[in-house]
C-alpha positions in Angstrom: 139.6 -120.7 215.1 136.9 -123.4 215.5 137.6 -127.1 215.8 135.9 -128.0 212.5 138.6 -126.4 210.4 140.5 -123.4 211.6 137.4 -121.8 213.1 137.0 -121.1 216.7 156.6 -116.4 213.6 162.1 -113.9 208.1 163.1 -110.8 209.9 163.3 -109.3 213.4 163.8 -110.8 216.8 162.5 -114.2 217.8 158.8 -114.3 218.1 157.4 -115.5 221.5 154.4 -117.7 221.9 152.4 -118.8 224.9 151.4 -122.3 223.8 153.2 -124.6 221.4 150.9 -126.0 218.8 150.0 -129.6 219.0 151.5 -132.0 216.5 148.3 -132.1 214.6 148.2 -128.3 214.5 151.8 -128.0 213.3 151.2 -130.6 210.7 148.2 -128.9 209.3 150.0 -125.6 209.0 153.1 -127.3 207.5 150.9 -129.1 204.9 149.3 -125.8 203.9 152.6 -124.1 203.6 154.1 -127.0 201.6 151.2 -127.1 199.2 151.5 -123.3 198.6 155.3 -123.5 198.2 155.4 -126.5 196.0 153.0 -125.0 193.3 155.1 -122.4 191.6 153.7 -122.1 188.1 151.0 -119.4 188.6 151.7 -115.7 189.2 151.0 -115.9 193.0 152.9 -119.0 193.8 150.4 -121.7 192.8 149.4 -123.7 189.8 146.2 -122.2 188.4 143.4 -124.5 187.4 142.5 -123.6 183.8 138.8 -124.2 184.6 138.8 -122.1 187.8 136.2 -119.4 188.3 135.8 -116.4 190.6 133.1 -116.5 193.2 130.6 -115.0 190.8 131.3 -117.7 188.2 133.6 -115.7 185.9 136.8 -117.4 184.5 139.9 -116.6 186.4 142.3 -114.2 184.8 145.8 -115.0 186.0 147.1 -111.6 185.0 150.7 -110.4 185.6 153.0 -111.7 188.2 152.8 -110.2 191.7 156.0 -109.2 193.5 156.7 -110.9 196.8 156.9 -107.5 198.6 153.2 -106.9 197.8 152.7 -109.3 200.8 154.0 -109.3 204.3 157.8 -109.8 204.2 158.5 -109.5 208.0 157.0 -109.7 211.4 158.1 -106.7 213.4 156.5 -107.9 216.7 154.1 -110.5 217.9 152.5 -110.3 221.4 150.2 -113.3 221.7 147.3 -113.3 224.1 146.0 -116.1 226.2 145.2 -119.3 224.3 147.4 -118.4 221.3 150.0 -120.7 219.7 148.4 -122.3 216.6 150.8 -121.6 213.7 153.5 -120.1 215.9 156.0 -122.9 214.9 155.7 -121.7 211.3 156.2 -118.0 212.0 157.0 -115.8 210.2 156.5 -117.7 207.0 152.9 -118.6 207.8 151.8 -114.9 207.5 154.2 -114.1 204.6 153.2 -114.4 200.9 149.8 -114.7 199.4 146.6 -115.9 201.2 145.7 -119.6 201.2 142.0 -119.1 201.3 139.6 -121.9 202.2 136.5 -120.3 200.6 133.1 -120.3 202.2 132.9 -123.8 203.6 136.0 -124.0 205.8 138.7 -121.8 207.3 142.3 -121.9 206.2 144.9 -123.5 208.5 147.7 -121.4 206.9 147.4 -119.0 209.8 148.8 -117.9 213.2 146.3 -117.4 216.0 146.8 -114.2 218.0 145.0 -115.4 221.2 142.7 -113.2 223.3 143.7 -109.6 222.7 146.9 -110.6 220.9 148.7 -108.2 218.6 150.9 -108.6 215.6 152.8 -105.9 213.6 154.0 -106.7 210.1 155.9 -104.9 207.4 156.5 -105.1 203.6 160.3 -104.6 203.4 161.2 -101.7 201.1 157.6 -101.6 199.8 154.7 -99.6 201.2 150.9 -99.2 200.9 149.9 -96.0 199.1 146.5 -94.4 198.7 144.9 -95.0 195.3 141.4 -95.3 194.0 139.3 -97.6 196.3 140.8 -100.2 198.6 144.5 -100.1 199.1 145.2 -103.4 201.0 143.5 -106.6 201.9 143.7 -108.5 205.2 142.9 -112.3 205.0 141.8 -114.2 208.1 139.9 -117.5 208.0 136.1 -116.9 208.5 133.6 -119.3 206.8 129.8 -119.6 206.3 128.3 -121.9 209.0 126.4 -124.7 207.3 126.8 -122.8 204.0 124.7 -119.9 205.2 126.3 -116.6 204.0 124.3 -114.8 206.7 125.8 -117.0 209.5 129.5 -116.2 209.5 132.0 -117.7 211.9 134.1 -114.6 212.4 136.9 -113.7 214.8 137.3 -109.9 214.3 140.5 -107.9 214.5 141.2 -104.2 214.7 143.5 -102.9 211.9 145.9 -100.0 212.2 148.5 -98.5 209.8 151.7 -96.6 210.4 154.4 -95.1 208.3 157.1 -95.1 211.0 156.0 -97.9 213.3 155.4 -95.4 216.1 152.4 -93.3 215.2 149.3 -95.3 214.3 146.0 -94.6 212.7 143.2 -97.1 213.4 140.2 -98.3 211.5 137.2 -98.4 213.8 136.4 -101.9 215.1 134.0 -102.4 217.9 132.0 -105.6 217.6 129.1 -106.1 219.9 130.0 -108.0 223.0 127.9 -111.2 223.2 129.0 -113.7 225.9 126.3 -116.1 224.5 127.3 -115.8 220.9 126.3 -118.9 219.0 129.8 -119.7 217.9 131.6 -119.0 221.1 133.6 -116.0 219.9 132.0 -113.7 222.5 131.2 -111.1 219.9 128.5 -110.5 217.3 128.0 -108.4 214.2 128.0 -105.7 213.0 131.7 -105.9 212.5 132.1 -102.7 210.4 135.7 -101.9 209.7 137.1 -104.9 211.6 139.0 -107.5 209.6 138.2 -111.2 209.8 134.6 -111.5 208.6 134.7 -111.8 204.8 135.7 -115.3 203.5 138.9 -115.6 201.5 138.6 -116.9 198.0 142.2 -116.4 196.7 144.5 -119.4 197.1 147.7 -120.3 195.2 146.0 -123.4 193.8 143.1 -121.6 192.1 144.7 -118.6 190.4 142.3 -116.0 191.9 144.2 -112.8 192.2 145.1 -111.9 195.8 145.5 -108.2 195.0 142.1 -107.7 193.3 139.6 -106.7 195.9 136.8 -107.6 193.5 137.6 -111.3 193.6 140.2 -112.0 196.3 137.8 -112.0 199.3 139.1 -111.0 202.7 138.6 -107.6 204.2 139.7 -104.6 202.1 140.8 -101.2 203.6 141.2 -97.8 202.1 143.8 -95.5 203.5 141.7 -92.5 202.5 139.2 -93.4 205.2 141.9 -92.5 207.8 143.3 -89.5 205.9 146.5 -91.5 205.3 148.5 -91.6 202.0 151.4 -93.8 202.8 151.9 -96.7 205.2 154.8 -99.2 205.8 153.4 -101.2 208.7 150.1 -102.9 209.6 149.0 -103.8 213.1 146.2 -106.2 214.0 144.8 -106.5 217.5 142.4 -109.4 218.3 138.9 -108.1 219.3 137.2 -111.4 220.1 136.1 -112.2 223.7 136.4 -116.0 223.6 136.6 -118.3 226.6 140.1 -119.5 227.2 140.3 -122.3 226.3 137.3 -122.5 224.1 135.7 -125.5 222.5 138.1 -125.5 219.6 141.2 -126.1 221.7 143.8 -124.5 224.0 145.9 -122.7 221.4 143.7 -121.3 218.6 141.8 -118.4 220.1 141.5 -115.0 218.6 142.1 -113.5 215.2 143.9 -115.9 212.8 146.1 -114.0 210.3 146.7 -115.7 207.0 148.1 -112.8 204.8 148.0 -109.1 204.0 148.2 -108.1 200.3 148.9 -104.6 199.0 146.5 -103.5 196.3 148.1 -100.1 195.7 151.9 -100.4 196.2 154.7 -97.9 196.2 156.7 -100.5 194.3 154.2 -102.4 192.1 
């Protein structure tokens, strides 16, 4: 999570954190959560702008309501790495519900920072991801285009795994290039392949863009078929950045920043 704008813990046992967020950090997350929670007129918890358009300029189609269990409904475990802590005061709510995307020009602050090598495991209550045509779920982080350049992405990649029992895991390959001199201080460089955390997030409760449509939502979409998996109840994310600790952004915002996970093909639609 970077200093410019997020670039640079419902169920289960209490979630530990290594560093308490600063008052400014906690306020930013609280504001983002309040904004999302207060707008309740649109299908995904926000008040859709009638003039809103998708990234390619098409009008937004609000569509049918999306059930809450199509998103994270519980944090099973959180093992923060060094220089974590941003958003921890708002866990688990900060990773539950739909994404609060910041678009291409800035990263969302509605996130929890995993820290260097940190890990989070989440679940969807009674619901599950099932294999369907194309992508089956979408992971939302908070990357953005540096100076508006879509070829220069501030990205903090994370490795994504799925499990049906929370014990046996299947992992999407994520091995970013180690680059201690990376321009943005993340310690890694593209290609990011099947990592999460490098496609900007367009969907936000305030704009009505569907968080479960991989064609417009943004974020990083994953297909269970790529792993030979047909059913998954849990998702695990492991930070794969190699940032200095602390980095230029601050002492508690290193690593992958989880905003939300949305089920595209759900066992319980």
